TIKE-760335 format. One line per 3 residues: number of its first residue (from 1); their letters; for each residue x, z, y of N, C-alpha, C. Coordinates in steps of 0.1 Angstrom, whole numbers, plus 5000, padded with zeros to 4 digits. Atoms other than C-alpha are relative to their C-alpha. Example, Ala and Ser with C-alpha at 12.3 -4.5 7.8 and 13.67 -1.06 7.14 Angstrom:
REM TIKE-760335
1	as	5009:5000:4988:5123:5078:4955:5009:5000:5012 | 4991:5000:4989:5137:5071:4989:4992:5008:5011
END
This chain:
REM TIKE-760335
1	mqi	5009:5013:4998:1851:0353:5448:4992:5003:5013 | 5007:4999:4987:1837:0347:5482:4990:4990:5001 | 5010:5008:4997:1804:0332:5490:4995:4999:5015
4	hap	5003:5001:4986:1797:0319:5525:4986:4997:5002 | 5013:5001:5001:1761:0325:5524:4994:4995:5014 | 5007:5004:4987:1752:0322:5562:5001:4985:5001
7	alf	5000:5014:4998:1764:0286:5562:4991:4992:4992 | 5010:5008:5008:1743:0277:5533:4985:5002:4999 | 5014:4997:5001:1711:0296:5539:4996:5006:5014
10	sra	5005:4997:4987:1707:0297:5577:4986:4993:5002 | 5013:5007:4996:1675:0286:5594:4999:4986:4998 | 4999:5014:5005:1662:0252:5585:5005:4990:5010
13	qap	4994:5011:4992:1683:0224:5599:5003:4988:4991 | 4998:5012:5007:1690:0189:5590:5013:5000:4993 | 4987:4999:5007:1717:0189:5562:5009:4989:5004
16	pad	4990:5011:4998:1749:0171:5570:5001:4991:4989 | 4999:5010:5010:1758:0141:5551:5007:5003:4988 | 4993:4995:5012:1781:0159:5529:4995:5011:4992
19	awr	5008:4990:5006:1755:0184:5519:4998:4998:4983 | 5001:5002:5014:1751:0168:5486:5012:5002:4990 | 4988:4997:5007:1786:0176:5477:5000:5015:4996
22	dpl	5001:4986:5003:1775:0213:5473:4987:5002:4991 | 5013:4999:5010:1751:0213:5442:4994:5014:4999 | 5005:4986:5001:1750:0251:5440:4992:5005:5011
25	all	5009:4997:4989:1736:0254:5475:4986:4993:4999 | 5013:5007:5001:1710:0228:5468:4992:5007:4989 | 5006:4994:5011:1701:0245:5435:4993:5013:5004
28	las	5006:4987:4996:1696:0279:5451:4989:4998:5011 | 5010:5003:4991:1676:0264:5479:4987:4995:4994 | 5012:5007:5005:1653:0244:5457:4992:5009:4989
31	tge	5007:4993:5010:1644:0271:5431:4989:5009:5005 | 5011:4992:4994:1612:0290:5433:5002:5016:4996 | 4997:4986:5001:1628:0323:5421:5009:5006:5011
34	giy	4992:4993:4990:1642:0348:5445:5015:5002:4994 | 4986:4997:5005:1680:0350:5443:5007:5005:5012 | 4991:4995:4990:1703:0372:5463:5012:5006:4993
37	gvd	4989:4994:5003:1737:0387:5461:5004:5014:5007 | 4998:4989:4993:1749:0421:5471:5016:5005:4998 | 4985:4996:5001:1785:0435:5476:4999:5015:4994
40	ldg	4997:4986:5004:1798:0470:5464:4992:5010:5008 | 5008:4990:4991:1780:0487:5493:4985:4999:4999 | 5015:5002:5001:1746:0472:5483:4995:4991:5010
43	lcv	5003:5008:4990:1747:0448:5513:4998:4986:4996 | 5003:5013:5004:1731:0414:5511:5011:4991:5004 | 4991:5009:4996:1758:0387:5512:4994:4986:4999
46	fin	5006:5013:5000:1735:0357:5504:4985:5002:4995 | 5014:4999:5005:1697:0352:5498:4994:4985:5000 | 5005:5013:4999:1679:0319:5490:4986:5000:5008
49	pag	5013:4999:4992:1648:0308:5510:4988:5006:4992 | 5011:4996:5009:1624:0315:5482:5000:5016:4999 | 5000:4984:5001:1637:0353:5478:4997:5006:5014
52	arl	5003:4995:4987:1635:0358:5516:4985:4999:5003 | 5014:5003:5000:1599:0344:5514:4992:5011:4994 | 5006:4990:5010:1589:0367:5487:4998:5013:5007
55	igy	5000:4986:4994:1598:0399:5506:4997:4999:5015 | 5006:5001:4986:1585:0385:5540:5010:4999:5011 | 4989:5001:4989:1618:0378:5559:5003:4986:5000
58	epd	4991:5011:4999:1639:0349:5570:5013:5002:4994 | 4988:4996:5007:1671:0346:5552:5011:5007:5009 | 4989:4994:4992:1694:0354:5582:4996:5014:5004
61	evl	5004:4985:4995:1672:0386:5589:5005:5011:4988 | 4996:4991:5012:1683:0400:5553:5014:5000:4999 | 4985:4999:5003:1720:0393:5554:5006:5011:5007
64	grn	4994:4988:4995:1740:0423:5558:4993:5012:4998 | 5009:4987:5001:1712:0448:5551:5002:5004:4986 | 4999:4994:5013:1712:0472:5522:4986:4996:4994
67	mhe	5012:5006:5006:1687:0455:5497:4992:5012:4993 | 5008:4990:5006:1677:0487:5480:4991:5008:5010 | 5009:4994:4990:1665:0503:5512:4991:4991:5005
70	lth	5009:5009:4995:1649:0472:5523:4988:4996:4991 | 5011:5005:5011:1629:0461:5491:4997:5008:4989 | 5002:4992:5014:1634:0486:5463:5001:5016:5003
73	har	4999:4986:4997:1631:0520:5480:4992:5009:4993 | 5012:4993:5006:1600:0533:5463:4995:4994:4987 | 5005:5006:5012:1583:0531:5430:4986:4996:5002
76	adg	5014:5006:4999:1548:0515:5423:4991:5010:5005 | 5010:4990:4996:1532:0549:5429:5003:5006:5014 | 4995:4997:4986:1550:0552:5463:5011:5012:5001
79	ssy	4990:4990:5000:1574:0580:5452:5015:4993:5002 | 4986:5004:4998:1611:0577:5462:5007:4994:4989 | 4993:5006:5009:1634:0556:5443:5015:5002:5003
82	pea	4985:4997:4995:1670:0571:5446:5008:4989:4996 | 4991:5012:5003:1697:0543:5448:5009:5003:4988 | 4991:4998:5012:1716:0561:5421:4995:4997:4987
85	ecp	5009:5004:5011:1688:0554:5397:4998:4986:4999 | 5005:5014:5000:1685:0518:5405:5009:4991:4990 | 4993:5009:5011:1694:0494:5376:5007:4988:5007
88	ifn	4994:5010:4993:1704:0467:5401:5015:5006:5004 | 4987:4996:4995:1733:0488:5416:5008:5004:4987 | 4992:4997:5013:1743:0500:5379:5007:4987:4996
91	afr	4994:5013:5005:1750:0464:5373:5013:4998:5004 | 4987:5002:4995:1780:0464:5394:5008:5013:5001 | 4992:4986:4999:1789:0502:5396:5003:5003:4986
94	qgl	4996:4994:5013:1788:0507:5358:5002:4988:4991 | 5000:5012:5006:1789:0471:5348:4990:4996:4988 | 5010:5001:5008:1756:0471:5331:4989:4990:5003
97	pcr	5011:5009:4997:1734:0440:5332:4987:5006:4996 | 5011:4996:5003:1698:0445:5331:4989:4990:5003 | 5012:5009:4997:1663:0428:5330:4988:5009:5000
100	ids	5011:4989:4999:1633:0448:5341:4988:4992:5005 | 5013:5004:4996:1596:0440:5344:4989:5009:5003 | 5011:4989:4998:1579:0472:5351:5001:5006:5015
103	evf	4998:4993:4986:1589:0479:5388:4994:4990:5009 | 5005:5008:4990:1579:0467:5421:5010:4998:5012 | 4993:5002:4987:1596:0452:5454:4989:5001:5011
106	wrr	5009:4998:4986:1582:0459:5489:5003:4989:5009 | 5000:5011:4990:1574:0434:5513:5003:5006:5014 | 4997:4995:4987:1582:0436:5550:4987:5006:5006
109	dgt	5012:4995:4994:1545:0444:5558:4995:5014:4993 | 5002:4988:5007:1547:0475:5535:4992:5000:4986 | 5007:5000:5013:1529:0462:5505:5009:4996:4988
112	afp	4991:5002:5010:1543:0460:5471:4995:4989:4991 | 5006:5010:5010:1541:0434:5443:5009:5001:4988 | 4993:4998:5012:1552:0435:5406:5010:4989:5000
115	vey	4989:5010:5002:1584:0418:5398:5006:5002:4986 | 4991:5000:5012:1605:0408:5369:5015:4995:5006 | 4987:5005:4994:1641:0408:5380:5012:5004:4988
118	ssh	4987:4998:5009:1676:0407:5363:5012:5002:5010 | 4988:4996:4991:1709:0421:5378:5011:4998:4990 | 4988:5003:5007:1743:0407:5366:5012:5004:5010
121	piv	4989:4997:4991:1777:0420:5380:5009:4988:5001 | 4991:5010:4999:1801:0396:5395:5015:5004:4999 | 4985:4997:5004:1836:0398:5381:5009:4990:5005
124	dqg	4991:5007:4996:1865:0384:5398:5015:5005:4996 | 4987:4995:5005:1899:0387:5382:5001:5014:4995 | 5000:4988:5006:1889:0415:5363:4994:5012:5007
127	qvr	5007:4991:4991:1872:0434:5391:4986:4997:5004 | 5012:5002:4997:1837:0439:5398:4998:4998:5015 | 5001:5003:4985:1829:0424:5434:4986:5003:5005
130	gav	5014:4997:4995:1791:0430:5435:4990:4996:4988 | 5011:5004:5010:1759:0416:5417:4991:4990:5006 | 5011:5010:4998:1735:0387:5416:4989:5003:4994
133	vtf	5013:4995:5003:1699:0395:5415:4990:4989:5000 | 5010:5009:5001:1672:0371:5404:4986:5008:4998 | 5014:4994:5002:1634:0380:5408:4989:4991:5003
136	vdi	5011:5008:4997:1601:0366:5406:4987:5008:5000 | 5013:4994:4998:1566:0377:5416:4991:4998:4987 | 5006:5003:5011:1548:0383:5385:4984:5006:5001
139	ter	5013:4995:4998:1513:0393:5400:4991:4992:4992 | 5009:5006:5008:1495:0366:5384:5000:5001:4985 | 4998:4997:5014:1511:0371:5351:4994:5013:4996
142	rra	5007:4987:5002:1500:0408:5354:4985:4998:4999 | 5014:5001:4998:1466:0398:5364:4994:4992:4987 | 5003:5007:5012:1463:0374:5334:5002:5009:4988
145	ada	4999:4992:5011:1477:0400:5311:4989:5011:4999 | 5009:4991:5001:1453:0425:5323:4985:4993:4996 | 5012:5007:5005:1424:0400:5319:5000:4998:4985
148	lqh	5000:5002:5014:1435:0393:5284:4999:5015:4993 | 5002:4987:5007:1438:0430:5276:4985:5005:5002 | 5012:4996:4999:1404:0435:5291:4991:4992:4989
151	akd	5010:5007:5009:1388:0407:5271:5004:5005:4985 | 4998:4994:5011:1406:0422:5241:4994:5013:4996 | 5008:4989:5001:1392:0455:5247:4985:4999:4997
154	rle	5013:5003:5001:1358:0441:5251:4997:4994:4985 | 5002:5005:5014:1362:0421:5218:5000:5012:4990 | 5000:4989:5010:1373:0453:5200:4988:5009:5001
157	drv	5012:4992:4998:1343:0471:5215:4988:4993:4992 | 5010:5007:5006:1321:0444:5202:5001:5000:4985 | 4998:4999:5016:1337:0444:5168:4996:5014:4994
160	rer	5004:4987:5004:1332:0481:5167:4984:5002:4998 | 5015:4999:5000:1295:0478:5177:4994:4992:4989 | 5006:5008:5011:1289:0449:5152:5004:5007:4986
163	tla	4999:4994:5012:1306:0470:5125:4992:5010:4998 | 5009:4990:5000:1286:0500:5133:4986:4995:4997 | 5013:5007:5003:1255:0478:5133:4998:4995:4985
166	let	5000:5004:5014:1264:0463:5099:5001:5013:4990 | 5000:4988:5010:1273:0497:5083:4986:5007:5001 | 5013:4993:4999:1239:0511:5097:4989:4992:4991
169	alk	5009:5009:5009:1221:0480:5082:5002:5001:4984 | 4997:4997:5015:1239:0485:5049:4994:5012:4995 | 5006:4986:5004:1230:0520:5048:4984:5000:4998
172	qvr	5015:5000:5001:1194:0512:5055:4995:4992:4988 | 5003:5009:5013:1193:0484:5028:5002:5009:4989 | 4998:4991:5011:1207:0509:5004:4989:5011:4998
175	ela	5010:4990:5001:1183:0536:5013:4986:4993:4996 | 5011:5007:5002:1155:0510:5012:4998:4996:4986 | 5000:5004:5014:1165:0498:4978:4998:5013:4991
178	ars	5002:4986:5007:1167:0535:4965:4986:5003:5002 | 5014:4996:4998:1133:0541:4980:4990:4991:4992 | 5007:5010:5007:1118:0508:4965:5000:5004:4985
181	esv	5000:4994:5014:1130:0521:4931:4994:5011:4997 | 5008:4987:5003:1116:0554:4935:4985:4997:5001 | 5014:5004:4999:1083:0539:4946:4996:4993:4987
184	ree	5003:5007:5014:1084:0516:4915:4998:5009:4990 | 5001:4990:5012:1090:0545:4892:4987:5009:5003 | 5011:4992:4998:1063:0565:4909:4987:4992:4996
187	ert	5010:5008:5003:1039:0536:4905:4998:4998:4983 | 5001:5000:5014:1048:0531:4868:4995:5013:4995 | 5004:4987:5005:1042:0570:4863:4984:5000:5003
190	ria	5013:4999:4998:1008:0567:4881:4992:4991:4990 | 5009:5008:5008:0997:0537:4860:4998:5006:4986 | 5001:4995:5013:1008:0553:4828:4993:5012:4999
193	rev	5010:4989:4999:0990:0586:4838:4986:4995:4999 | 5014:5004:4999:0958:0566:4845:4997:4993:4986 | 5005:5007:5014:0960:0546:4812:4998:5011:4989
196	hde	5001:4989:5010:0966:0579:4793:4988:5008:5002 | 5010:4990:4998:0942:0601:4810:4985:4994:4999 | 5014:5007:4999:0913:0576:4816:4997:4990:4987
199	lgs	5002:5009:5011:0916:0549:4790:5002:5007:4988 | 4997:4993:5012:0930:0572:4764:4988:5009:4997 | 5012:4989:5004:0902:0598:4766:4986:4990:4997
202	llv	5011:5008:5004:0876:0570:4767:5001:4994:4985 | 4998:5006:5014:0890:0554:4735:5000:5011:4990 | 5002:4988:5010:0891:0589:4718:4986:5002:4999
205	alk	5014:4996:5001:0856:0595:4727:4992:4987:4993 | 5006:5011:5007:0846:0560:4713:5003:5001:4987 | 4995:4999:5015:0866:0567:4682:4990:5012:4993
208	mdv	5008:4988:5007:0846:0601:4676:4985:4994:4999 | 5013:5006:5001:0814:0582:4683:4998:4991:4987 | 5001:5010:5012:0821:0555:4657:5001:5008:4988
211	nwm	4998:4992:5014:0832:0582:4631:4986:5007:4998 | 5012:4995:5003:0800:0600:4637:4989:4991:4995 | 5010:5011:5006:0779:0569:4632:5004:4996:4985
214	drr	4995:5003:5013:0799:0562:4601:4994:5011:4990 | 5005:4989:5009:0790:0595:4586:4985:5002:4998 | 5014:5000:5000:0754:0594:4595:4995:4988:4992
217	lse	5005:5011:5007:0750:0559:4581:5002:5003:4984 | 4997:4996:5014:0765:0572:4548:4990:5010:4995 | 5010:4990:5004:0739:0599:4547:4985:4995:5001
220	qqq	5014:5007:4997:0709:0575:4556:4991:5001:4988 | 5008:5001:5011:0697:0572:4521:4995:5011:4994 | 5003:4988:5005:0694:0607:4514:4989:5006:5010
223	rsp	5008:4995:4990:0671:0614:4542:4985:4995:4999 | 5015:5003:5002:0632:0615:4544:4997:4990:5012 | 5005:5010:4990:0614:0588:4565:5001:5006:5014
226	eaa	4999:4994:4986:0609:0612:4594:5013:5003:5004 | 4985:4995:4996:0645:0624:4594:5007:4986:5003 | 4993:5013:4998:0656:0588:4591:4996:4995:5014
229	edm	5004:5006:4987:0635:0578:4622:5007:5008:5010 | 4992:4991:4991:0650:0607:4640:5014:4996:5003 | 4986:5004:5000:0684:0597:4632:5002:4987:5007
232	rgr	4997:5013:4994:0680:0561:4643:4998:5002:5014 | 5000:4998:4986:0669:0574:4677:5013:5006:5006 | 4987:4992:4996:0700:0597:4679:5011:4989:5000
235	mrc	4988:5010:5001:0722:0566:4669:4998:4990:5011 | 5002:5008:4989:0706:0544:4696:5006:5006:5012 | 4994:4993:4990:0716:0571:4720:5014:5000:5001
238	kcq	4984:5000:5001:0752:0572:4708:5004:4985:5004 | 4994:5013:4997:0753:0533:4711:4999:4998:5016 | 5000:5003:4986:0741:0534:4747:5011:5008:5007
241	nms	4988:4992:4996:0767:0562:4753:5015:4992:5000 | 4988:5007:5004:0794:0540:4737:5002:4987:5011 | 5000:5013:4991:0784:0509:4759:5005:5006:5015
244	rli	4996:4995:4986:0787:0531:4791:5015:5002:5000 | 4986:4996:5001:0821:0543:4779:5009:4987:5001 | 4993:5012:5000:0832:0507:4773:4999:4995:5014
247	eta	5001:5004:4987:0819:0497:4809:5009:5006:5007 | 4990:4992:4992:0839:0525:4823:5013:4995:4999 | 4986:5005:5003:0870:0514:4805:5003:4987:5006
250	vdn	4999:5013:4994:0864:0478:4816:5003:5002:5015 | 4997:4996:4986:0862:0491:4851:5013:5005:5005 | 4985:4995:4998:0895:0511:4849:5010:4991:4999
253	vgr	4989:5010:5002:0913:0482:4835:5000:4990:5011 | 5000:5010:4990:0901:0459:4862:5006:5007:5013 | 4994:4992:4990:0911:0486:4889:5014:5000:4999
256	iit	4985:5000:5002:0945:0490:4874:5007:4987:5002 | 4996:5014:4998:0950:0453:4873:5001:4996:5014 | 5002:5004:4986:0938:0449:4908:5010:5007:5008
259	dlr	4989:4994:4992:0963:0475:4921:5013:4994:4997 | 4987:5007:5003:0992:0456:4903:5000:4987:5007 | 5002:5014:4991:0980:0422:4917:4987:4997:5001
262	psi	5014:5003:4997:0947:0415:4934:4997:4985:4994 | 5003:5014:5006:0930:0386:4913:4994:4991:5011 | 5006:5007:4990:0912:0376:4945:5010:4991:5008
265	ldh	4989:5007:4993:0945:0364:4959:5003:4986:4993 | 4998:5013:5009:0948:0339:4930:4988:4991:5000 | 5012:5007:5002:0912:0329:4928:4994:4995:5014
268	qgl	5007:5005:4987:0901:0327:4965:5009:4999:5011 | 4991:5003:4989:0933:0326:4985:5002:5012:5009 | 4995:4989:4992:0949:0347:5011:4991:5005:5010
271	waa	5009:4996:4989:0924:0347:5039:4988:5008:4993 | 5011:4993:5006:0896:0360:5015:5007:5013:4995 | 4992:4988:5008:0921:0385:4999:5002:5010:5013
274	lew	4998:4992:4989:0928:0398:5035:4988:5007:5004 | 5012:4994:4996:0892:0403:5044:4994:5010:4990 | 5003:4991:5011:0885:0419:5009:5007:5014:5002
277	qaq	4991:4989:4998:0913:0443:5015:4997:5009:5012 | 5004:4992:4989:0901:0454:5049:4988:5007:4999 | 5013:4992:5003:0866:0460:5039:5000:5010:4990
280	efv	4996:4989:5009:0879:0480:5009:5005:5013:5006 | 4993:4989:4993:0900:0501:5032:4991:5006:5008 | 5009:4993:4990:0875:0509:5058:4988:5008:4993
283	qsa	5010:4993:5007:0849:0518:5033:5005:5014:4993 | 4993:4987:5007:0872:0543:5014:5004:5010:5013 | 4995:4991:4987:0887:0556:5049:4987:5004:5009
286	ela	5010:4998:4993:0852:0557:5064:5003:4997:5015 | 4997:5003:4986:0863:0538:5096:4992:4988:5005 | 5006:5012:4994:0845:0513:5118:5010:4989:5001
289	ldw	4991:5012:5000:0859:0478:5116:4996:4989:5010 | 5002:5013:4990:0862:0451:5144:5008:4989:4993 | 4992:5011:5007:0872:0420:5123:4997:4986:5007
292	cmd	5000:5012:4993:0882:0388:5139:5011:4991:4992 | 4990:5008:5009:0898:0360:5117:4996:4984:5006 | 5002:5014:4995:0903:0324:5132:5013:4993:4995
295	vgd	4991:5008:5007:0924:0303:5108:4998:4985:5000 | 5003:5014:5000:0907:0270:5112:5000:4994:4987 | 5000:5006:5013:0914:0247:5085:5014:5001:4994
298	apd	4986:5000:5006:0949:0261:5078:5000:5004:4986 | 5000:4998:5015:0957:0260:5040:5006:5013:4997 | 4993:4988:5004:0967:0290:5022:5016:4998:4998
301	ppe	4986:5002:5001:1005:0296:5023:5003:5000:4985 | 4995:4999:5015:1026:0292:4991:4999:5015:4994 | 5002:4987:5006:1023:0321:4968:5009:5012:5002
304	pla	4990:4987:4996:1055:0342:4975:4997:5004:5016 | 5003:4996:4986:1046:0340:5013:4986:5007:5002 | 5014:4993:4999:1009:0348:5007:5002:5015:4994
307	mav	4998:4986:5006:1019:0379:4986:5007:5008:5009 | 4993:4992:4990:1043:0389:5013:4991:5005:5011 | 5009:4996:4989:1017:0388:5040:4990:5011:4996
310	fri	5009:4991:5005:0992:0405:5018:5006:5015:4997 | 4993:4986:5001:1016:0434:5010:5003:5007:5012 | 4998:4994:4986:1025:0437:5047:4987:5006:5005
313	fqe	5012:4996:4995:0989:0439:5055:4996:5013:4994 | 5004:4988:5006:0983:0466:5029:5009:5012:5005 | 4991:4988:4994:1013:0486:5043:4995:5004:5013
316	mls	5005:4996:4987:0999:0485:5077:4987:5008:4999 | 5013:4992:5002:0964:0497:5065:5004:5014:4995 | 4995:4986:5005:0982:0525:5045:5006:5008:5010
319	nvg	4994:4991:4990:1001:0536:5076:4988:5006:5009 | 5013:4995:4991:0966:0539:5095:4994:5010:4991 | 5007:4991:5008:0951:0558:5065:5009:5013:4999
322	rha	4991:4987:5001:0982:0583:5062:5003:5007:5013 | 4994:4992:4987:0991:0590:5098:4991:5000:5012 | 5007:5002:4987:0967:0576:5124:4990:5011:5004
325	har	5011:4993:4997:0937:0599:5120:4989:4992:5010 | 5007:5008:4991:0917:0571:5135:4984:4998:4997 | 5014:5003:5001:0880:0563:5139:4995:4986:4999
328	rle	5003:5015:4999:0881:0527:5145:5013:4992:4998 | 4988:5009:5001:0902:0498:5134:4996:4985:5003 | 5002:5014:4994:0905:0463:5149:5010:4992:4994
331	vqi	4990:5008:5006:0921:0436:5129:4997:4985:5004 | 5001:5015:4996:0928:0400:5142:5011:4992:4992 | 4993:5010:5009:0941:0372:5121:4998:4986:5007
334	vvq	5002:5011:4993:0948:0340:5140:5010:4991:4995 | 4989:5012:5004:0967:0307:5129:4998:4990:5012 | 4999:5010:4990:0976:0286:5158:5014:4993:5001
337	agv	4986:5007:4999:1002:0257:5160:5009:5004:4987 | 4992:4998:5012:1013:0266:5125:5006:5014:5000 | 4994:4988:5001:1020:0302:5134:4989:5010:4999
340	lrl	5008:4990:5003:1003:0332:5118:5002:5012:5008 | 4999:4987:4993:0996:0363:5140:4989:5008:4994 | 5008:4991:5006:0982:0392:5122:5001:5014:5007
343	svq	4999:4988:4991:0975:0424:5142:4990:5009:4995 | 5008:4988:5005:0962:0458:5131:5000:5010:5010 | 5000:4990:4988:0952:0482:5161:4990:5010:4995
346	ddg	5008:4989:5004:0938:0516:5155:4999:5008:5013 | 5001:4990:4988:0926:0543:5180:5003:5014:4996 | 4996:4988:5006:0945:0571:5163:5009:5009:5011
349	rga	4992:4991:4992:0969:0597:5176:5014:4994:5004 | 4988:5007:4997:0999:0572:5179:5012:5007:4997 | 4987:4993:5003:1035:0582:5177:5011:4995:5008
352	paq	4990:5006:4993:1067:0578:5196:5008:4989:4995 | 4993:5013:5005:1088:0546:5192:5011:5005:4990 | 4989:4995:5009:1117:0565:5175:4994:5002:4986
355	afe	5005:4997:5012:1093:0575:5147:5000:4988:4990 | 4999:5012:5008:1092:0538:5135:5013:4994:4998 | 4987:5003:5002:1129:0535:5137:5009:5008:4993
358	aad	4992:4988:5007:1139:0566:5117:5004:4994:4987 | 4995:5004:5013:1159:0562:5087:4992:5001:4988 | 5010:4998:5011:1132:0575:5064:4987:4993:5001
361	ayg	5010:5008:4998:1107:0551:5078:4999:4988:4990 | 4998:5009:5008:1106:0533:5046:4989:4988:4999 | 5010:5010:4999:1073:0516:5049:5002:4989:5010
364	vmg	4998:5009:4988:1081:0501:5083:5013:4991:4995 | 4988:5008:5003:1116:0490:5069:4996:4989:4990 | 5005:5012:5009:1099:0472:5039:4992:4990:5007
367	mre	5007:5011:4993:1074:0454:5061:5009:4991:5007 | 4990:5009:4993:1102:0441:5083:5008:4992:4991 | 4992:5008:5010:1124:0431:5054:4992:4989:4993
370	rar	5007:5011:5006:1096:0412:5038:4997:4989:5011 | 5002:5010:4989:1088:0395:5072:5013:4991:5002 | 4988:5006:4996:1124:0388:5080:5004:4989:4988
373	hfg	4995:5009:5011:1130:0372:5044:4993:4985:5002 | 5008:5012:4999:1103:0345:5055:5002:4995:5015 | 4998:5004:4987:1116:0341:5090:4990:5007:5010
376	gev	5010:4994:4992:1089:0363:5105:5006:5014:5005 | 4996:4988:4996:1089:0397:5124:4988:5009:5001 | 5011:4990:4997:1068:0429:5126:5003:5007:5011
379	dih	4998:4992:4987:1064:0444:5160:4989:5010:5000 | 5008:4989:5001:1050:0478:5165:5002:5006:5014 | 5003:4992:4987:1037:0494:5198:4991:5011:4998
382	stp	5008:4989:5003:1025:0528:5197:5003:5010:5012 | 5000:4991:4988:1017:0554:5226:4994:5012:4993 | 5007:4987:5005:1011:0591:5216:4986:5002:5007
385	glg	5015:4997:4996:0973:0597:5219:4992:4987:5004 | 5006:5013:4996:0965:0559:5225:5000:4990:4988 | 5002:5009:5012:0968:0545:5189:5012:4992:4998
388	trm	4988:5008:5004:0992:0521:5173:4995:4985:4998 | 5002:5014:5002:0993:0483:5171:5011:4994:4992 | 4989:5005:5010:1013:0467:5143:4995:4984:4999
391	rlt	5003:5015:5000:1016:0428:5145:5010:4993:4991 | 4992:5010:5008:1030:0403:5121:5000:4987:5006 | 5000:5014:4995:1042:0369:5134:5009:4991:4991
394	itl	4994:5009:5011:1052:0343:5109:4997:4985:5001 | 5003:5014:4999:1055:0306:5110:4996:4995:4985 | 5004:5006:5013:1036:0288:5081:5007:4989:4997
397	psg	4994:5014:5003:1051:0259:5062:4990:4990:5002 | 5008:5011:4995:1039:0226:5072:4995:4993:4988 | 5003:5007:5011:1036:0213:5037:4987:5004:4993
400	epa	5010:4995:5008:1008:0217:5011:5006:5014:4992 | 4997:4989:5008:1006:0251:4994:5006:4997:4987 | 4996:5002:5013:1024:0255:4962:4990:5004:4990
END
């Protein structure tokens, strides 16, 4: 099979009137892919304009030249590519067609570009005469593939980060739940102990006094007037002592009930409860208090939110009492544009930021979970030696309190 390439692919000239009779030449000239043919010596016998343009030549500059030495002489890393290993030549030397998209062709200016090429042997009357090679520049395809791979890698990184964050959050929630259950059991144990030790002992003492009075009353008729008068004095002392025991029992019951749920929160509302709690804390901790409350005519929040704010405030004060070693406490409670900002600032020893993010910082975790449940947040800023500021920010509902 003979192909007269020069006549078909010479420099641009006006096509003769009968050029339309050669559809193969027109097809090769119009395609955007590079196409060339080589003989058994690897010399170019034809090349279309697109192929010559891709490697930086004119068609008639390529004819008769060894295509491997011209454009396929080295690998992508610049190392030599022996002709004996070239899949293009194997197409006609061994009769092995191929399709490759992992190599490069070299341009006239010495630059390389990634290509996808296929090589098919030309067989005429049972004999291989050469090969036809088609190739296309896949630079944009590679760039798009690299961008897609990069996006995929970034997505996988984000998925791993999110998964790790979720696993960490789940672990914290589990630890917080376990800690909450432990605290609940400790509180039950404390209340049971107080009821047993204080109320139990008071009731036992009352029972003994009642029994003593019962015995003395039964003996009253057998006594002389002088002895009876003395016994009445002793019984009045016993009654007074029993009255004191009853008052102590009432106080203990009230204290236990207040620990479980402060009645002031139900009777006077959140704002009064916060001030009461602050005053109780600074008196017991012997701290100076700078108190500032500006809530205007803001109504008390609904009961669940009010209880959450109160418990968060209690935990803030508890952290000051346990860790701060402070001398002065500043509390600011402001409601503005429907947003509650509650700040507790101490002049204690402070702590590094990681102390409030530790896995066992259950108090901080509890405050943040309570606030997050109602759409709020707890911000903590602390500097070693300069004290700590804990601030709750939460939006109050616009409707009437429940």
